[in-house]
N, C-alpha and C positions, 0 to 999 in steps of 0.2 A: 629323475623326474623329467620328461620332455617338456620343453617350453610350449605353452598354448598359445595357438594363434587362430583368431576367428577366421572363417566360420567354425561353429561348432558348440558343444554344451560347455557352459561355464564350469570350471572345475570346482567352483565353490558353492554355487547354488543349483546348478543342473539346468538353468533357463537357456534357451538357444541364443547365441551372439551372433549377430549378422556380420557377414564379411565386412572388412574396412572398419569395424567398430572399434572404439578405443577403451570402451569399459562396457561392463554388463549392465544393461538397463534395469536389471531387478536388484542385484545387490551392490552395484558399484564397484565391484572388483575390476583392475585395469592392469595394463601391461606394465605400468610404472610400480605397481605395488607387487608385481609378480603373480598376480591372480591369487593372491593369499586371502584365506578366510577372515583374518583379523586386520585386514585393511580397512582404514577408517576413511571413507571417501568423503563423508560429510563433516570431518572432524575441523572445524574453522568456520562454520555457518553460525555459531553460537545459537543452536537449537536447544530448547528445553529437553532435559533427560527423560522426561515422561514421568518422573516421580512426583513432581509439583503438579496439583491439579489447577487448571486455568481459572482463576477468578474474574469473571466478566465484570462485577461491579467495581472491583478493585482497578482493573484496567480503565474503565470509563473515568472514575474519579481521578487517577493520575493523569491520562490524557486531556481531560476536558474540564478538569476541576470539579469542585463541589457545587452542587445546584446549577441552575441556568443563569448564565450572565445577565445582567441588568442592562436593558438597552439604554442608553443615554441620548437624549436627542439634542443635536447642537443647535443651541438657540440662534446664532448667527444665520443659519441657512432658514430656520422658521420665519425670521424677520424678512429675509431676502424674498422669500415666497410671498408674504403678505404685501410688501411693497410692489412686486411685480403684479400681483393681482389687481391692486389699487391702481397702478399706472396703465395697466391693460383696460380696466374699467373706465377710467378717465379718457383714454384715448378712444374708444368706441363710443361713449356718450357724449363727449365734448361736441362734436358737430351737431348733435340733436339739440343742444341747449343753446347754440348760437343762432338757430334760426328764429 
């Protein structure tokens, strides 16, 4: 069998392979695999086999934990904000009280 060189039809799937292409865009067969039909172009990407159905709720639970995280307020920043408001209020009102 003569060796395939693009441009031409892919010997595996029959799609057109453009000039200078290193692999078929449709099936992934390439010059390194010898343009074989059993070439696993995606073997190492850790993609699911398609046998397992994707469980969205399980994915959300694993990624984000169960339930919504409780928001904890940092009391130090709350007191800093209160003191800042008091200081600004005093700074604005003090000149009026001195008159």
